[in-house]
C-alpha positions in Angstrom: 11.7 8.3 -43.7 12.7 6.8 -40.4 13.5 3.2 -40.1 10.7 0.9 -39.0 11.6 -2.6 -37.9 8.8 -5.5 -37.6 9.7 -7.9 -34.5 8.5 -11.1 -33.3 8.9 -12.6 -30.0 9.6 -16.4 -30.2 9.1 -17.2 -26.5 6.5 -20.0 -26.4 5.1 -18.4 -23.2 4.6 -15.1 -24.5 1.5 -13.8 -25.9 2.9 -11.2 -28.0 2.8 -11.9 -31.5 4.4 -9.3 -33.4 5.0 -5.4 -33.2 6.6 -2.6 -35.1 9.2 -0.4 -34.0 9.2 3.2 -35.7 12.4 4.9 -35.0 13.1 8.7 -35.1 15.7 10.5 -37.2 17.8 10.9 -33.9 18.1 7.2 -33.5 22.0 6.4 -33.6 22.8 4.3 -36.7 24.3 1.6 -34.4 21.3 0.8 -32.6 19.8 -2.5 -33.0 17.4 -5.3 -32.2 19.8 -6.4 -29.3 19.2 -2.9 -27.7 15.5 -3.6 -27.0 13.2 -6.1 -25.0 10.0 -7.6 -25.5 7.2 -5.5 -24.0 5.4 -8.1 -22.9 7.6 -10.9 -21.5 10.4 -8.4 -21.1 13.1 -11.0 -22.7 15.9 -9.6 -25.0 17.1 -13.3 -26.5 13.4 -14.0 -28.0 13.3 -11.0 -30.3 13.8 -11.6 -34.1 13.5 -9.4 -36.7 10.7 -10.3 -39.5 12.2 -10.0 -43.0 9.7 -9.1 -45.6 
């Protein structure tokens, strides 16, 4: 099963609470959270993985 990553945006001015990213099997192994940006506020430095 491909990886699923739950992410939160900690930007106080952003309205997005959390979102899930579902990878495909073709996603390179070295892709990480730092390669993405918040789909709402477009910042990259405020994304954090939610550890379950």
